[in-house]
C-alpha positions in Angstrom: 97.8 101.6 119.4 97.9 101.0 123.1 97.6 97.3 124.3 94.3 98.2 126.2 92.9 99.5 123.1 93.8 96.2 120.9 92.3 94.0 123.6 88.9 95.5 123.0 89.2 95.0 119.1 88.1 91.8 117.4 91.0 89.8 115.7 90.1 91.3 112.2 90.0 94.8 113.6 93.6 94.7 115.1 96.4 96.3 113.0 99.4 94.0 111.7 102.9 95.4 112.0 105.2 93.7 109.4 108.9 93.2 109.9 109.5 96.2 107.5 108.0 98.4 110.0 104.8 99.2 108.0 101.6 98.6 110.0 98.4 97.6 108.1 95.3 99.0 110.0 93.4 95.9 110.0 93.4 92.2 108.8 91.3 92.6 105.7 93.1 92.6 102.4 91.8 92.8 98.8 93.6 90.4 96.9 94.7 91.1 93.3 92.2 91.0 90.4 92.7 92.0 86.8 91.0 95.4 86.5 91.9 96.0 82.8 91.4 99.8 83.4 94.8 101.0 82.0 94.7 103.0 78.9 96.1 101.4 75.6 99.7 102.3 76.5 99.5 100.7 79.9 99.0 103.8 82.1 96.8 103.9 85.1 93.5 105.8 84.3 91.2 108.0 86.4 88.9 104.9 86.5 91.5 102.9 88.5 92.0 105.8 90.9 88.3 106.0 91.6 87.9 102.3 92.0 90.7 101.9 94.5 89.5 104.9 96.3 86.0 103.4 96.8 87.6 100.1 98.2 89.8 102.3 100.5 86.6 104.2 101.7 85.3 100.7 102.5 87.8 100.3 105.1 90.2 97.7 103.5 93.5 97.4 105.4 95.6 96.4 102.5 94.9 96.8 98.9 96.9 94.7 96.4 96.7 95.9 92.7 95.9 93.8 89.8 99.1 92.4 88.2 101.1 95.1 86.7 103.5 94.1 83.8 107.1 94.4 84.1 107.6 94.3 80.2 105.5 96.1 77.6 106.1 93.0 75.2 104.1 90.6 77.4 100.6 91.2 78.9 98.3 88.9 80.8 95.2 90.7 79.5 94.9 93.7 77.3 94.6 97.0 79.3 97.0 95.8 82.1 99.1 98.4 83.7 102.7 98.3 82.5 105.5 100.0 84.4 108.9 99.8 83.0 110.1 103.4 83.0 109.1 106.9 84.3 106.9 107.7 81.6 103.5 106.8 83.5 105.1 107.6 87.0 102.7 110.5 87.8 99.6 108.3 86.8 100.9 105.6 89.2 101.5 108.2 91.9 97.8 109.3 91.6 96.6 105.7 91.8 98.7 105.0 95.0 97.4 108.2 96.5 93.8 107.5 95.9 94.2 104.2 97.6 96.0 105.7 100.6 93.7 108.7 101.2 91.6 106.8 104.0 94.6 105.1 105.7 94.7 102.0 103.6 98.1 100.5 102.5 98.6 99.5 98.9 101.2 97.2 97.4 101.7 96.8 93.6 101.5 93.2 92.3 104.3 92.8 89.6 104.2 90.1 87.2 105.2 88.6 83.8 102.9 86.1 82.2 105.5 83.8 80.5 103.8 81.3 78.2 100.3 82.8 78.7 101.0 86.1 77.4 98.5 87.9 75.2 100.5 88.2 72.0 99.7 88.4 68.2 98.8 85.1 66.6 101.7 82.8 66.2 104.3 85.0 68.1 105.9 82.9 70.5 105.9 83.8 74.1 109.0 83.1 76.5 108.9 80.4 79.2 111.3 78.2 81.2 110.9 75.5 78.5 109.1 75.0 75.1 106.2 73.4 77.0 102.8 74.6 75.9 99.6 74.8 77.8 97.6 71.5 78.2 94.4 73.1 76.7 92.9 72.5 73.2 94.2 74.9 70.6 96.6 76.7 72.9 99.1 74.0 72.3 99.0 74.4 68.6 99.0 78.4 68.5 100.9 79.3 71.5 103.8 77.0 71.9 106.4 79.0 73.9 110.2 79.2 73.4 112.7 78.4 76.2 114.4 81.4 77.6 118.1 81.9 77.4 120.0 82.5 80.7 120.5 86.1 79.4 116.7 86.5 79.1 116.2 85.0 82.6 118.6 87.6 84.3 116.9 90.4 82.1 113.6 89.5 83.5 114.8 89.4 87.1 116.1 92.8 86.6 112.9 94.0 85.2 111.1 92.7 88.1 113.5 94.8 90.4 113.1 97.8 88.1 109.3 97.8 88.2 109.5 97.5 92.1 111.9 100.4 92.4 109.4 102.5 90.2 106.4 101.5 92.3 108.2 102.7 95.5 109.1 105.9 93.7 105.3 106.3 92.8 104.5 106.2 96.4 103.3 102.5 96.9 103.8 100.9 100.2 105.5 97.8 98.7 105.2 95.3 96.0 104.0 91.7 95.6 105.8 89.2 93.4 103.3 87.1 91.6 104.8 83.6 91.6 101.3 81.8 91.3 98.6 80.9 89.1 100.7 79.6 86.1 102.5 82.9 85.2 106.2 83.0 84.4 107.7 82.6 88.1 105.1 79.8 88.7 106.0 78.1 85.6 109.7 78.0 86.7 108.6 76.4 89.8 106.5 73.5 88.3 108.2 70.4 87.1 105.4 70.2 84.4 106.5 73.5 82.8 110.2 73.7 83.7 112.1 70.7 82.0 115.3 72.6 81.9 118.6 70.8 82.7 120.7 73.8 83.7 120.9 75.6 86.8 117.4 77.0 86.4 115.6 73.7 86.3 115.6 70.2 87.3 115.7 69.6 91.1 113.4 71.8 93.5 116.2 74.1 94.5 117.0 74.9 90.8 113.4 75.4 89.9 113.0 78.0 92.7 116.2 79.7 91.8 114.5 82.4 89.7 112.0 83.2 92.2 114.7 83.5 95.2 117.0 85.6 92.8 113.9 87.8 91.9 113.1 88.2 95.6 116.8 89.2 96.3 116.8 91.7 93.4 113.5 93.3 94.4 114.5 93.7 98.1 117.8 95.4 97.0 115.6 97.8 94.7 113.1 98.7 97.4 115.0 98.7 100.6 114.1 97.1 104.0 111.5 99.6 105.0 108.9 98.7 102.2 106.6 95.7 102.1 108.0 92.8 100.1 105.1 90.1 99.5 105.2 87.0 97.4 102.0 85.2 96.0 102.7 81.6 96.0 100.6 78.4 94.8 100.1 76.0 97.7 99.9 73.5 94.8 99.2 73.3 91.1 96.4 70.8 91.6 97.7 68.9 88.7 99.3 65.4 88.4 103.0 65.9 88.2 102.8 69.5 89.1 104.0 71.5 92.1 103.0 69.6 95.2 102.1 71.1 98.5 105.2 69.5 100.1 107.5 71.2 97.8 105.5 74.5 98.0 106.0 74.3 101.8 109.7 74.1 101.2 109.6 77.2 98.9 107.8 79.1 101.7 110.6 78.3 104.2 113.1 79.4 101.7 111.2 82.8 101.2 111.1 83.2 105.0 114.9 82.9 105.0 115.0 85.7 102.4 113.1 87.8 104.9 110.0 88.6 103.0 107.2 90.5 104.9 104.2 88.7 103.7 103.3 85.4 101.9 100.0 85.1 100.2 98.8 81.6 99.8 96.9 80.7 96.6 96.8 77.9 94.1 96.0 76.6 90.7 96.8 77.8 87.2 95.2 78.2 83.8 94.9 74.4 83.3 93.5 73.8 86.8 92.2 77.0 88.1 91.7 76.3 91.8 91.7 80.1 92.6 88.4 80.2 90.8 86.8 77.4 92.6 87.2 74.7 90.0 89.6 72.4 92.3 88.1 69.1 93.6 86.0 69.5 96.6 88.4 67.7 98.8 90.6 70.8 98.5 88.2 73.1 99.9 88.0 71.9 103.5 86.7 74.3 106.3 85.3 76.8 103.9 88.8 77.7 102.7 90.6 76.4 99.8 94.0 76.7 101.1 93.6 76.7 104.9 95.2 73.3 105.3 98.4 74.6 103.7 98.5 77.7 105.9 98.1 75.3 109.1 100.8 73.0 108.0 103.2 76.0 107.3 102.4 77.6 110.6 103.8 74.5 112.4 107.3 75.3 111.0 107.1 79.0 110.4 106.3 82.4 111.6 106.3 84.0 108.3 103.2 86.4 108.1 100.5 84.7 106.1 97.7 86.0 104.0 95.0 83.4 103.2 93.1 84.1 100.0 90.3 81.7 98.5 86.9 80.6 99.7 86.8 82.5 103.0 83.2 84.0 103.5 82.3 83.5 107.2 83.3 86.4 109.5 83.5 84.2 112.6 85.8 81.8 110.9 88.0 84.7 109.8 88.2 86.0 113.4 89.0 82.6 114.7 91.9 81.6 112.4 93.4 85.0 113.0 93.1 84.8 116.7 94.6 81.2 116.6 97.6 82.6 114.6 96.9 80.3 111.8 96.9 83.3 109.4 97.6 87.0 109.7 95.6 88.6 107.0 92.4 87.5 105.3 92.5 88.0 101.6 89.3 88.3 99.5 88.9 89.2 95.8 85.7 88.6 93.9 83.4 89.7 96.7 84.9 93.2 96.5 83.4 93.5 93.0 79.8 93.5 94.4 80.6 95.0 97.9 83.1 97.9 97.8 82.4 98.4 101.5 83.1 94.6 102.2 85.8 95.4 104.7 83.6 97.4 106.9 81.0 94.9 106.9 83.5 92.1 107.9 85.1 94.3 110.7 81.6 94.7 112.0 81.1 90.9 112.1 78.8 90.5 109.1 79.8 87.5 106.8 80.2 87.9 103.1 76.9 87.7 101.1 76.5 84.8 98.8 77.8 86.0 95.4 75.4 86.3 92.4 75.6 83.1 90.1 78.3 83.9 87.5 77.5 82.4 84.1 79.6 79.4 83.1 79.6 76.8 80.4 81.7 74.1 82.0 84.6 74.6 79.8 87.5 76.2 81.9 89.0 78.6 79.3 85.6 80.1 78.4 84.5 79.9 82.0 87.7 82.0 83.0 86.8 84.6 80.3 83.2 84.9 81.6 84.3 85.5 85.2 86.9 88.1 83.9 84.1 89.8 81.9 81.7 89.6 84.8 84.0 91.1 87.3 85.3 93.7 85.0 81.8 94.9 84.3 81.4 95.6 88.0 84.8 97.5 88.3 83.6 99.8 85.6 80.4 100.6 87.6 82.2 101.1 90.8 84.7 103.4 89.3 82.1 105.4 87.7 80.3 106.0 91.0 77.6 103.4 90.3 76.5 100.6 92.5 77.6 97.1 91.5 74.8 95.1 89.8 74.4 91.4 89.5 74.5 90.7 85.8 72.9 87.4 85.3 73.1 85.2 82.3 75.7 84.5 79.6 74.3 86.9 77.0 73.9 89.9 79.5 77.5 89.3 80.6 78.9 89.3 77.2 76.9 92.4 76.2 78.0 94.2 79.4 81.8 93.8 78.9 82.5 91.2 76.1 82.7 93.8 73.2 85.1 96.0 75.3 87.3 93.0 75.9 87.4 92.2 72.1 88.2 95.9 71.4 90.9 95.8 73.9 92.5 93.0 72.1 92.2 94.6 68.8 93.7 97.9 70.1 96.5 96.5 72.3 100.0 97.6 71.1 
């Protein structure tokens, strides 16, 4: 695009060229959400293709998939996509093509849940250390076992393997999920990583698995594909990962020449990404804007900010100022598939419908998942999203399917 043309565009409308050479057509990104639209074996379905085609038609510059599992033995939720060999390569290829049909770029978020894996009752998940979740019943039933060094190296290779398969399927890159309390995030946090070997202890050791994963994934995908990392700005827990340490991790990632850093925060015990963090963390209408501002003072790493941004004028301003490079949104896409077009035209995000909640974090997280998953199914079938109000209606809309997914998960 010529310089004279870019000068007539709003900041959100301008393309972004990443260091790998790939250009994102505008500054609106759909952040990852768990769609739960794979089949029972972990293969992407036509529903996933149609859902992403709808978001692409809506003008989204960058689409980031819901987390794809690197290991069939460990799922975040039932019916996640799993990609560990070429068995489902064609289905993944069709998924990527559907998302790219209108010029959008798509990257696959790759993940391992660690201690929060959905597993049969009493089976122990793997984690950096044998430290359970600080939630009622979870500590009793889901105490993880500490990984051996051999298992750590195996999972690093699994990240690289899935990344290579994603590129072979036609995705524009991958995003390594190192936020929200999953395996790599567990290694970063001093609360969940109490190891005394080279994989734990001081900050450099705790980030070792992430850095080694980044290196392995880059080697697997090459220099001409997008390598992104999703990182917590903080855990929002006393004794957990602090903003100061997270900033140091971001600088270490910049030294590894990643293409894009997505800033988020929180985990299962303190889910800031769902809006449950203390009000003081949600300044200037964006949960993690303070972090991005602090990082920008010492880094030129391309940043994607996700969390709480709803005002189009604010989005344009922080992109124009250079505070962030991409604006990430997630939940609003469940009700507005053409959200990107509206934002690019200067229209702010509509106030979201009230999502049922009971005030108990684990249950509320389930309700949010059910509520949004019901919308995804409507969009994928060609229907308009519909505000489902009330606890009972939400559970009727999707709760039985979630229960069936759990029962039929291999």
